N, C-alpha and C positions, 0 to 999 in steps of 0.2 A: 886479275884480268888484264891482258895486254892491250896495247893501243889499237891493234886491228879489231879485236873483239869489241872494244868500247865504241870505236867508230861505226862498226857494223850494227851494234845495238842502237845507237842514236839514229842512224839512217832508217832503220826499220821502224823505230818508234815514230819518227817524223813522217814517214810515208803512211803508216797506219793511221796516225792522227789526221793527216790530210784526207785520207779515204773516209774516215768516219765523219768528218765535217761535210764531205761531198755527198755521202750517202747515209744520212742518219737513220732513215727508216729501215734500211737493211741491217744496220747495226743493232738497233733496238729489237728488231725481230729475232736476230741471232741471240740476243741477251735473254729474250723471253723463252726461246727454246732451251738455252743453257740452264735457265732457272728450273725449268720443268724436268730436266734430266739430272742435274747434279745438286739442285737445291739453293744455289746462289748465282749471282750474276755480276758482271762489272757494271759501272754506272751507265744509266741511260743518257742520251744527249737530246737536246731540243730538236724537234723535227721542223726545220724551216725549209721551205722550197726555194728553188731558184726564182729570181725576179725576172719575169718574162716581159719583153717589150710589146709594143702595140702590134707589130707585124707577126708575132708569134701567138699572142693571146686573142687578138681580135679587138675591135673597138673603134674609136674615132680619134683623128688627129685634126686639131683646129688651129688656125693661125689668125690672131686678132691684131689689128693695128690701132694704136692710140693716136688721137688727134691732138697734137701738141701745139697747135697754132696760137693758142691763147696763153701758153705757159712760157715763162722765161727759160732761156736755154740752160741756165745753171741749175734749174729746178727739175728739168725734164727726166733725168735719170732717177731721181728720188721719186717723182710722181709715177714713173713706170714700175718701180719697185713696189709702191703702194698698190697699184693696179694688180700686179701679180699676186700680192698677198690676199687681196679681196677675192680674186678669181680662185685662188687655192682653197680659201675657206668655203666658197660656193661649191667647188668640186667635191671637197671632203663631205659636204652635206648630202651628196648623192649616195654616200656609202661605197664609193668606188675603191677597189683595192689597188694600191700602188699608183695613184695618179701622178703625173709629172707636169709641172708647170714651170716654164723657163722664160726668161726675157732675152730679147735679141735686139741690139742696136746696130744698124749698118746703113750707110748711104742716106742718112737722114730719116730712116724709118725706125719707129719705136714699136716693137712687136712683142706679143706674149704668145708663146707656143704652148699648147695644151694637149697632152695625150691622156685619153680616157679609156683604159683597158676595160673591155667587157660591156661598154655602153652600146645599147641598141637604138634608143630614142635619141638620135642626134639633135633633131629639131628642138626637143625640150631642153636638152643641155645647152644649146646655142641661146635659147630664149632666156634661161636663167643666168648664164654666165655674162651675156652681153650687155646687161643693164649697167649704166653708170652708177658707181658706188653712191649710196645715199647716207648722209650724216644728219641725224636729227637730235634734238634736245627735248625730252619728255618729262612729265610730272605724273605722279601716281593719281589714279582716279579714286576719288573719295565717295562718290555717290553711285556705286555699282548696284544695279537692281537685278536680282535673279528671278524675279516674279514676272511671268509673261503678262503682257497686256491682254485685254479682252480679245482683241483682234488676233493676237499671236495664239491665245488659247484655243480659239475657234479653228485656227489653222492646224494646231496639234490634234484636236479632236477629230477633224475631218480626215487627216492623214491616218490616224490610228484606226478609224472605222474601216477605211479601205484596206489597210494592212492586215487587219484581223480577218476580213472576209477572204483575202488571198491566202493567208496562213491556214485557215480552216479548210479551204479547198484542197491544198496540198496534203494536209493531215488526213482528210477523208480518202484521198487516193492512196495514201500509205496504209490506212486501216483496211482498204478494200483489197489489198494484196499486191499493189504495184511494188516493184523493187525499190527498196529504201536507198540503196547505193546510187541508182540512177537518178532518183528524185533529188538526192542531196547534191550531186554533181550539177544538176540542172538549175536548182533554185537556191541552194544555200549561199549566203553572202560571207561565210566565214572562210577566208582564203587558206587558213591553216588546216582545215579539216575536209573541205569539200572535195578535193582531189582523192582523198581516201574514203570517199563515200560517206562523209560525215562522222567518221569514227573518232571519238574523243579519247577513249580509254577508260581508266578507272577514276571515279571521283569519290571524295570522302566528305564526312561532315565538316572537316576543317576548311573545305574549299568554299570560300565565301561566295564566289560566282554562282555556284549551284546550291546554295544553302537551302532555299525553299524546296528544290527538287529532291535533295538528299532527305530532307524531313518527310516529304511525301513517300519516298521509297522505303524509309525506315518504319513507316506505319504498317508495312507488309501487306497493303491492300492492292498494290499494283502488280499486275502479272507481267511475265516476260513478253517482249514484243513491243509493237508501237503503242505508246501511251495515248489513251483516248482523252485528250485535253491538251491545251497549249500551256507551256511553261513561260511566264513572263519574267524575263530578267530585267536588269536595270535599264538597259538600252536596246535590247533585242528580244525577239519572240522565238521560242525554241519549239520545234517538233522533236520529240525524244523517242528513241528506240532503246528499250531496256533489255540488255543482252544477258548479263549474268551478275553474280555477286560473289564476294569472297571475303574471308577473314584472314589476315596475316599479321605478323608482328611489325608494329610500327617503331622504328628505332629512335632512341634518344641519343643525340650526337653532340660531342664536343669536337672542336676542330681548331687547327692552327692554320691561318692563311698567311702565305708569303707572296706578296704581289711584286710587281715590277713596273717601271716607268712605261706608260702607255696603256696599262690595264685599267678597266673602268674603276673610278673612285680611288685609285691608288695615288698616294702622295709621296711614295718612295722614289728615289732616283736610281736605284739599282737596276741593272740590266736583267733580261729574262734568264740569261745564263747564270748570273749571280744568284737570282732568286731560287733557281733549281738546285744550285750547290748548297744554299743555306737550308732549303727544305730537306734535302737528302741528309745533311748533317744532323738536323733536328730529329729526323725520323730514326736515325741510329741511336739517339739519346733518349727518345721518348719511352716512358713506361706508364703503366696505369697510375702509378703513385705520383710521378712528377709531371704528368701531362698538363694539369691546370697551371702549375707554375711556369712551364715552358710557354703555354699560351698567353699568360699575363705578360711575360717578358718579351715575346717575340711575334705574337700574331698581329697582323695588319687589319684584322676585322675589328673596327672600333665598337661595333654593336655587341660583341661577345667576349672580347679579350679580358675585360674586367671581371667577367664571371668565369674565368678559367677556360674560355672557349666554348661554353655551353650554349647551344642554339635550341635547346628543348627538343621536343619530339618533332620528327620530320615526316609529315604526311606526303603521300604521292603528289607530284606535280607542283611542289612549293619551292624546290631547289633546282638549280641548273642540272641537266641530265647527268654529267659525269659525277657530280656530288651525290645525287640521289642513288645512281646505280652502285656506287661504292658503299653508301650507307646501308642499303638493303642487302648487299652481298656479304657484309661483315657479320660475324657472330658477336653476341653480347660479350663485353669486356675485352674485345680485340681492337688492335690498332691497325689501320690500313697502311698500304704502301703510299708513296706520294701520288696524289691525284691532280691532274691538270685540268682547269677549267678556264673560261674567258677571264675570270677574275685573278688568276694566278695559280699557285700550287698549294694544295690542301693536304694536311695530315689528319685523318678522322679517327676518333676514339668512340666506339659504340658503347656508351655507358650502360645501357639497358634497353628494354623495349616494353610495349604494351599491345594487347590485341586491338586491331582496328578493322572495321568493316568497310569495304569499298564496293562501288557499283560501276559495272561496265556499261557504257552507253555510247550511242551514236546520236547525232543531231542534225537537223536541218535548221540553220539559223535564218530567220526571216527578219526583214526590216521592221523597226518599231520606233516611231518618232517620239522624241521626248523634248522637254523644254531646252535641254543643252544643245539640241539640233537647231533650234530656232533662235536662241539667244546667243549672240556672239559677244563675249565679254572680254575686253582688253583692259588689263589693269593699268595701262599707261595711255596717256593721251599726248598728242604732239602739241608743241608750243610753236610760236611763229618763228622762233630761232632755229636755224638749220645750217648745214654745211656750207651753203652759199654765203653765209655771213662770217665764216672763219677765214681769215686772210692767211694765217700760217700757224703751224704747230712745231714746237721744238723741245729739245731736252735740256733741262737745267739741273743744277745740283744744290742742295741745301748747304749753306756755308758752315753750319754748325755740325751737322751729322754727315754731310757728304752724300746723302741719299738722293737718288735721281727723282725728278718729277717732270710733269709735262706743262709747258706754257703754251696757252692759246692766245693768239692775237686776232681780235675781231676787226672787221671793217667798220665804217662809221655807223651803218645801220645795225650791225651786230652788237656794237658797243652799247647803243641805246636799249636794244631788246634784252641783252644779257643783264644789264643793270636793273631794268624793271623786274625781270624774271627772278633774280636773286633776292631783290627786295621783298617780293611777295611770298618767297618760299624759305625764309630764314628758319632754321631748324628742321627743314624738310628735305627730302631727297630730290635731286634732279638727275635723271638718267641720260647718259650720252649713248646713243645707238648708232651702230654702223650696219647698214643693210638689215635693219629690223632686230639686230641682236645687241644686247647691252654690252658695252665694253668697259663702262665704269658707271657707278651710281653713288656719287659722293653726296654728303649732307652739307647743306649751305650753312656756314657759320655766321656770315654777315653779308650785307649787300656788297656787290663787287662792281665798282665803277672804273673808268679809265681805259676800257677797251682790252683788258688782259685778264685772263683767268688761269689758274693753275689746278692741275689734277694730281693729287698726292696719293700715295699708297705704298705698299710693300713691293715696290718695283725693283728688279735687277736693272742694270744698265741696258742689257739687251732687250728686256721687256719694255723699258721706257722708250727705247729707240723704235721698237716695233709698233708701239701704240701711237707714237708721233707719226710714223709712216702711214698708219691706217687713217689717222685723222686728216693728214694732208691729202691722202687719196680720196677721202670722202669730200673734202672741201674744194679740191681743185676740179674745175670743169674739164674732165678728160674723158670724153666719150670713146668707146672702142667699137670696132666693127669687124666682122668676119671677112678676111680676104682670101682664105683658103680652108677647105675641109675635105677630108679623106676618110672613108669608112672601110674597115677591113672586117669581114665576117669571121666568126669564131672557127668555122670549118676550114676556111683558107689558112687561118693562123695555125691550126692544129696540123694541117697538111704540110705547111712550111716547116714547122718544128720537126715533124717526122722525117721529112726529106733531108733537113739539115743534120740531124742525128745520123741518118744513113750515110750522108756524104762524109761526115767526120769519121765514121767507122771504116768506110771503104778507103778513104785516104790514108788512115792509120794502117790498115792492113796492107795496102799496096807499098807504102814506105817500109813497113816491116819486112815484107817479102823481099824487096830490093836489097836492103842493107844486110839481111841475113844471108841471102843467096850470094851476095857479092863479097861481103867481108867476113863471113863465117862467125867465129866466136866473138870477135869485137862487135859484129852486127847484132848478135844476140844481146850483148851488154847494152848496145845503143837502144835496142827496142825496149829493154827493161827500163832504161833511163827515160824513154819517151812515155812509157806507162806512168812512171812517177811524175813526169812533167805534166801529163794530162790531169792527174789527180790533184796536184798542187794548184794548177790553174783553176779547176772547178772549186776548190776550197777557197781560193782568193776571190772568186766571183761572189761567193756567199759572204765572206768576212768583209769585203769592201762594199758590199751592196750593189754590185754591178748589174745594171739592167741588160739582160741578154736579148739582143736583136739579131735579125738575119745578118746584118753587116758585122755585128760583133762576133757571131759564129764564123763568118768568113775570115775576120782577123785571127781568130783562134786557129782555124785550119791552116791559114797561111803561115802562122808562126810554127806549125809543125814542120813545114819545109825548112824554115830557118833553123829550127832545132836540129834537124838532120844535117843541115849544111855544116854546122860546127863539127859534128862527128866525121863528116866526109873529109874535111880539111885535116883534121887530126889523123885520121886513118891513112890518108894519102901521104902525109908527112911521115907516118910510121913506116910505110913502104920504103920510102927513100932511105930512112935511117937503117932499116934491116938490110937493104941492098949494099949499103956502105960497109957492112960487116959488123955492125954493133950487135951485142946480145939483146935479147928481147926486153928485159927490165930497163936497160940503159936507153934502148931505142924508144921505149914508151915515154920516158921522162922527157927525152929530147923532142919527141913529137908534140907533146902538150906545150912545151916551152916555146918551140918555133912556130907552132900554129897560132899561138895566142895573138900576135900582132895583127894578123889577117882577120881573125875572128872578131877581135876588139874593134877594128876600124869598120868592118862591115856592119856590125851591130850598132856602132855609134851612129853611122849614117842613117840606119833604119830608125833609131830613136829620135834623131833630129827631125826626120820626116813626120814621125807620129806626134811629136811635141807641136810642130806647126799645125798639123791637121786638128789636133785636140783644142788648141788655144784660139784658132782662127776660124773654126767652123762650129756647127751645132748638129744636134740630132744624131742620125744614124752614122754620119761620118766620124763623129767623136767616139761613138761606140766601137767602130772599127779600129780607130787609133788607140783607144784604151786597151782593148783585148790584145792587140798586136804588141803594144809596149810591154804589157804584163808578160806576154809569151816570150819576148826577147830576154827579159831578166831571168825568168824561170828556166829558159833553155840554157843560159850561161851556167846557172847553178847546177842543172842536171848534167851538163857535159863535164864541167871542171870540178864538181864535187862528187856527185853520185857516180858518173861514168868513170872518172879518173881513179876513185877509190877502189871500185870493183876491178878494173883492168890492172891496177898495181898488184892486187892480191893474186889475180889469175896469172900474171906474168911471172910470179915467183913460184908457181906450182909446176914442178918438172913433168908431171903427167899430161899437162896441157900444152907443153912446148912441142907440139907435133905439127908437121906441115899441113895435115888435114884441117886443123882448127884455124890456121891462118893462110889457107889456100889463096884467098883473095889478095893477100898481102905479098 
């Protein structure tokens, strides 16, 4: 294979790889079709979407200002970082996808900028975020009572009496023939089923939540339709509609779980891509004979790996849906493809099966007051010691092991309180809570006097610094207040995204028409390079985790013009070289060589501007600067690597050395 073929091969592979990263869903769909037609497929890739900013997804943008009047100037930046950390944890508690929390210090103002994509209840978000961080020291409660008092029991009985009357009234209406779906939507308190008319699906004897109901149905005395009688669950009252029953094979499953950092209960540090690669490799190795050994060696499911991956029989409704669907789709003694769930990647082996009867039901879930609704049991109780008594927290290192730990310095009142607290709780746990969440629960070894305490553990240096920052944020009196808020509706964000995509396509099309019409064959090459340019940019947005905003899209579209500008300079220089009498290959080389200084200087000035914008601004302006800077680098690559490679090859082809192809030159 000659150098030209090798270069062409690598360029094609590079462009295709960037395209797959940019559009993984389309690639995986093509692989599914390929498998259906020819029986095999190339590897699937993880389907991660582009990260959209607030102006494209909708949500809220909040700006908080921290009151630093009582904080020493040297400690203000650290305190602001601690505030940001606490705010970020509170935002994450909302379950928001891709929240952005940043700090900004300018002109004596210490601010925290919060983007909450998809948030609709802005007032509630402001209320939860805006509280000053609270640091507390707590001890376990030893005298917890779960028995209601006489007064509490009377309250429970009165509530249940009213609730039973209400439930019977709804049941009588259902028995009289009123539409069950309508009644469920009106009265059911089960948010997961009410919108579907109370439809639950199939339940089985292994379903503990409906254990008593399944027992009743299995006696065979219950007719199809609304059940005449209330089913009392552990904390709810159910009006049940019995729809059908069926017998099916309940699979016994062994599995290998490969998880990744960020997945629930996963302790691995591997990335999602690494997890998929490992799962794919294990799938190729797995057989019915070696499956148990592979599970013991590789599975990240601590509950089943020692048993060779065996999770026993899998009744309906007990596993996450992708796992359950794959388990029931398999035949006995068969091994599944790699299955993705929220916990990671699974390889399933259906060891066997057994017959299982299940019952299809719908329900109207009604309120039913129990002792747990009346009794509020907190296993921890506050002590007098709190964040106001902590003067400072810092990181220190053990002189013997070098392990980092946290040092707390108390003020005068805190010194006394902490000494008394540790004296009373030797051999017991004292919990340190930030915003109601435990950050550490050490056991007291001996009374601690002197106004200083240490928190030891298996900390990394980064974790120790983060913990100290949290403690300082909780201890320092740094109130924050909203100085600005902006809400963007999801419909407006979607419309903005659609218009941005249209603008990008129209801009690309107009540029393509111009360069092809004016420069002919070199213009076609330039358009091809622009296509590669666009795909590489999109791939970089995913790889680098770029949050795409309207201003970022503007930077991307603007960089299209810069990308074309390099080609214009090269082609105009090529005109001059051809007019001077040079042959096409020589003129091509000279055009690239002599156009480079102008292109270099022009792009350098653009990069200087983007660097200033990125480092000295925030928010959407930084997004514009980032996408524009990426576009500049990629445009240089496409012009001087992709475009140059293709034009060199074309210039050496005699059939293409015709005036028609280079009419614009």
